[in-house]
C-alpha positions in Angstrom: 0.3 -3.8 39.1 -1.9 -2.5 36.2 -0.5 -2.8 32.7 -1.5 -0.3 30.1 -2.3 -0.3 26.3 -2.8 3.1 24.5 -5.1 3.4 21.5 -4.2 6.4 19.4 -6.5 5.8 16.5 -8.9 8.8 16.6 -8.4 9.6 12.9 -10.3 12.6 11.6 -10.9 10.5 8.4 -14.1 8.4 8.9 -12.6 5.3 7.1 -9.7 5.0 9.6 -11.3 6.2 12.8 -11.5 3.3 15.3 -15.2 2.4 16.1 -16.5 1.8 19.5 -17.0 -1.9 18.8 -13.3 -2.4 18.1 -12.4 -0.6 21.4 -14.8 -3.0 23.3 -13.2 -6.0 21.7 -9.7 -4.8 22.6 -10.7 -4.3 26.3 -12.3 -7.7 26.4 -9.3 -9.4 24.8 -6.9 -7.9 27.4 -9.1 -8.8 30.4 -8.5 -7.9 34.0 -5.2 -6.2 35.1 -5.1 -4.0 32.0 -5.9 -0.3 31.6 -6.9 0.7 28.1 -6.4 4.5 27.4 -8.0 5.9 24.2 -6.7 9.2 23.1 -9.1 11.8 21.7 -6.7 14.1 19.8 -6.9 13.7 16.0 -4.4 11.1 14.8 -2.8 11.6 11.4 -3.6 8.5 9.4 -2.4 9.6 5.9 0.8 8.3 4.4 2.8 6.6 7.1 1.0 8.5 9.8 3.0 9.2 13.0 2.7 12.9 13.4 1.8 12.5 17.1 0.1 14.6 19.8 1.1 15.7 23.3 -1.9 13.7 24.6 -0.5 10.5 23.1 2.9 11.1 24.5 1.5 11.6 28.0 -0.8 8.6 27.7 2.1 6.3 26.8 4.3 7.0 29.8 4.5 3.7 31.6 2.5 1.9 28.9 3.4 -1.5 27.5 1.5 -1.4 24.2 0.8 1.4 21.7 -1.6 1.2 18.7 -1.5 4.1 16.3 -1.0 5.3 12.8 2.8 5.1 12.6 4.8 5.6 15.8 5.6 9.2 16.6 9.0 10.1 18.0 7.4 11.7 21.0 5.6 8.4 21.8 8.9 6.4 21.5 10.7 8.9 23.8 7.9 8.9 26.4 7.6 5.1 26.4 11.3 4.2 26.8 11.8 1.5 29.3 8.2 0.3 29.3 7.0 0.1 25.6 7.4 -3.5 24.3 5.1 -3.7 21.3 3.8 -0.9 19.0 1.4 -1.4 16.1 0.7 0.8 13.1 -2.6 0.9 11.3 -0.7 1.8 8.2 1.1 -0.5 5.8 4.1 1.8 5.3 6.2 2.5 8.4 9.2 4.3 6.9 8.7 7.4 8.9 8.6 5.4 12.2 11.8 3.4 11.8 14.5 6.1 12.6 13.3 6.7 16.2 12.6 3.0 16.9 16.1 1.9 16.0 18.0 0.4 18.9 15.0 0.6 21.3 14.2 -3.2 21.2 10.4 -2.3 20.7 8.7 -4.7 18.4 6.9 -3.0 15.6 4.0 -4.5 13.6 2.0 -3.0 10.7 -1.2 -3.5 8.8 0.1 -4.5 5.3 -2.0 -7.6 5.2 -5.2 -5.6 6.1 -4.8 -3.4 3.0 -3.9 -6.1 0.5 -7.4 -7.1 -0.6 -8.8 -3.7 -1.5 -5.5 -2.6 -3.0 -5.5 -5.7 -5.2 -9.1 -5.1 -6.3 -8.1 -1.6 -7.3 -5.2 -2.8 -9.4 -7.4 -5.3 -11.3 -10.1 -2.6 -11.9 -7.3 -0.3 -13.2 -5.9 -2.9 -15.5 -9.5 -3.4 -16.9 -9.9 0.3 -17.3 -7.2 0.5 -19.9 -7.3 -3.0 -21.3 -11.0 -2.8 -22.3 -10.7 0.9 -23.4 -13.0 2.3 -20.7 -10.8 5.4 -20.5 -11.6 6.2 -24.2 -15.3 5.4 -23.7 -15.5 7.9 -20.8 -13.7 10.5 -22.9 -16.1 10.1 -25.8 -19.1 10.2 -23.4 -17.9 13.5 -22.0 -17.8 14.9 -25.5 -21.2 13.5 -26.4 -19.7 11.4 -29.2 -20.8 8.0 -30.3 -17.3 6.4 -30.7 -18.2 3.0 -31.9 -15.9 3.3 -34.9 -12.9 3.9 -32.7 -13.3 0.4 -31.4 -14.7 -1.5 -34.4 -12.0 0.0 -36.7 -9.4 -1.0 -34.1 -8.2 2.6 -33.4 -8.4 1.8 -29.7 -6.5 -1.2 -28.6 -8.7 -3.6 -26.7 -7.1 -6.6 -25.0 -8.5 -9.7 -23.4 -7.2 -10.4 -19.9 -5.7 -13.8 -20.9 -3.4 -12.0 -23.4 -1.9 -9.8 -20.6 1.5 -10.3 -19.0 1.5 -8.7 -15.4 4.7 -7.9 -13.7 4.6 -7.3 -10.0 7.3 -5.4 -8.2 7.0 -6.6 -4.6 5.4 -9.9 -4.0 4.6 -9.4 -0.4 1.0 -9.3 0.9 -0.3 -6.8 -1.6 1.7 -8.1 -4.6 0.7 -11.6 -3.9 -3.0 -10.6 -3.7 -2.6 -8.9 -7.1 -1.0 -12.0 -8.5 -3.7 -14.3 -7.3 -6.4 -12.2 -8.9 -4.5 -11.8 -12.2 -3.8 -15.5 -12.4 -7.5 -16.4 -11.7 -8.4 -14.2 -14.7 -6.0 -15.9 -17.0 -3.3 -13.4 -17.0 0.4 -14.4 -17.0 2.2 -13.2 -13.9 5.9 -12.8 -13.0 7.4 -10.9 -10.1 10.4 -9.4 -8.4 11.0 -9.3 -4.7 14.0 -8.7 -2.3 14.0 -12.4 -1.3 13.2 -14.3 -4.5 13.7 -17.7 -2.8 10.3 -17.0 -1.0 8.6 -17.3 -4.5 5.0 -16.2 -5.1 1.6 -17.7 -5.4 1.1 -20.9 -7.2 1.1 -20.2 -11.0 3.5 -17.3 -11.1 5.8 -18.0 -14.1 9.0 -16.8 -12.5 10.2 -14.7 -9.5 13.5 -12.8 -9.5 15.6 -10.6 -7.2 15.9 -6.8 -7.5 18.5 -7.0 -10.3 15.9 -8.6 -12.5 13.6 -5.7 -12.6 14.6 -4.6 -16.1 13.7 -8.2 -17.3 10.4 -7.9 -15.4 9.7 -4.6 -17.2 10.5 -6.1 -20.7 8.1 -9.0 -19.9 5.2 -6.9 -18.7 2.2 -5.4 -20.4 1.2 -4.1 -17.0 3.8 -3.2 -14.4 2.4 -3.1 -10.9 4.5 -1.3 -8.3 3.6 -2.8 -4.9 6.9 -2.7 -3.0 7.5 -0.8 0.2 9.6 2.4 0.3 13.0 1.7 1.5 16.4 3.3 0.7 16.9 0.5 -1.8 13.5 1.1 -3.6 13.6 4.9 -3.8 13.3 5.8 -7.6 13.8 2.1 -8.4 11.3 2.4 -11.4 13.5 4.9 -13.2 13.8 6.0 -16.8 15.8 3.0 -17.8 13.3 0.5 -16.4 10.3 2.3 -17.9 12.1 2.3 -21.3 12.3 -1.5 -21.1 8.4 -1.8 -21.1 6.9 -3.0 -24.2 5.1 -0.4 -26.4 1.5 0.0 -25.2 2.2 -1.0 -21.6 0.5 0.3 -18.6 2.1 1.4 -15.2 0.2 0.9 -12.0 1.5 2.3 -8.7 -0.1 1.5 -5.3 3.2 1.6 -3.3 4.7 5.1 -2.8 5.3 7.9 -5.3 8.9 7.8 -4.3 9.5 4.5 -6.2 8.6 6.0 -9.6 10.3 8.5 -11.8 7.3 10.6 -12.7 9.0 12.9 -15.1 10.2 9.9 -17.2 6.7 8.4 -17.0 5.2 11.6 -18.4 7.6 11.7 -21.3 6.8 8.2 -22.3 3.0 8.8 -22.0 3.3 12.0 -23.9 5.2 10.3 -26.8 2.5 7.5 -26.9 5.0 4.9 -26.0 2.9 3.8 -23.1 -0.8 3.1 -23.1 -1.5 4.5 -19.8 -0.7 4.9 -16.0 -3.0 4.2 -13.0 -1.5 6.1 -10.0 -2.9 6.0 -6.5 0.3 7.6 -4.9 2.5 10.5 -5.9 5.8 12.1 -5.2 3.9 15.0 -3.6 0.5 14.6 -2.1 -2.0 16.0 -2.5 -1.2 16.1 -6.2 -0.5 19.9 -6.8 -3.0 22.0 -8.8 -1.9 22.3 -12.4 0.2 19.1 -12.4 0.2 17.4 -15.9 -1.3 14.2 -14.5 -4.6 15.9 -13.7 -5.7 16.4 -17.3 -3.5 13.8 -19.0 -5.7 11.6 -21.2 -3.6 8.5 -20.5 -3.5 8.9 -16.6 -6.0 7.7 -14.1 -5.5 9.8 -10.9 -6.7 8.1 -7.7 -6.4 10.3 -4.5 -4.3 7.8 -2.5 -7.6 6.0 -1.7 -7.1 2.5 -3.2 -7.0 0.9 0.3 -10.4 2.2 1.3 -12.9 -0.5 2.1 -15.9 -0.9 4.4 -14.2 -4.0 5.8 -11.1 -2.2 7.0 -12.1 -2.4 10.6 -13.1 -6.0 10.4 -9.7 -7.0 9.3 -7.7 -4.5 11.4 -9.6 -5.5 14.7 -9.0 -9.1 13.8 -5.3 -8.6 13.3 -5.0 -6.5 16.6 -7.0 -9.2 18.6 -4.9 -12.0 17.3 -1.7 -10.2 18.2 -3.0 -9.4 21.6 -3.7 -13.1 22.2 -0.2 -14.0 20.9 1.4 -11.2 23.0 -0.3 -12.4 26.2 0.7 -16.0 25.4 4.3 -15.0 24.6 4.0 -16.2 21.1 5.5 -14.6 17.9 3.3 -11.7 16.6 1.9 -11.4 13.1 3.2 -8.7 10.7 6.4 -8.0 12.5 8.3 -5.3 10.6 12.0 -6.1 9.8 13.3 -2.8 11.0 16.6 -3.2 9.1 14.8 -4.0 5.8 12.3 -1.3 6.4 9.1 -3.3 6.1 
């Protein structure tokens, strides 16, 4: 009897559209006895993905494995009784969890795939504010030779070794940020749901969620890298933001839902915070006229911090390794704890 794997990764976005070489590698990894069905309908790859198409639902009837961007409810319904493993090319999977509950289907995600470029973006954004590049760009746009702003110390310029970085969420992404920051001489602390798991070597301390206020008070740069779950919704609220030292920077590469944007704006407007680098927002795309667009202390990134030319190299490697493990009956990589939400 032929077994079936469905590939629903025909994203309209070039960076996330599965290449022919990856399809060939998947077919080769499965070998004889497997049918690989590739859908042609556009697959939503933004956010948590998972909008689904009728073509995907039809293809998954009788299938054993589904690879997509999120897991649409129509796919879960059509695959009941046969689907055993579903994989999402996204890191976030919150939108997929409600209709997977109680099905027994194993869900894996791509958090590890996105960690490296996201961490690179965070370090670049820290440098943007620490070295005053935002003020240089502002002066350039005005055609103003702003040397005195720096030599007269009107613009704060900080060396990396004098920065304290706090990481909310020390999973794959947060750990990658921590390793880079430590290598550059920054002091790093973190908060995670399971603090007993610790962090990369050199992290000064790791606490549980209740210690987020302490982390904020100890951070010149607060990096939000935790997944969206009911417990993390609006977790970086006004009270947490007010604990940040004067001149701190907030960086968000998680989800806009974790951060109180109104409170952040107030603290930026007052000059209490040095800046904010935001790749994610409560509403995306960021609406026209939103104060973030023209705010002199905000770096707006269009939810693109994960983009890299090496995405499919890593994503294909993860899929192939998990196919090998699946066929061998071994534990899969990146299995999502569906109760925890990541």
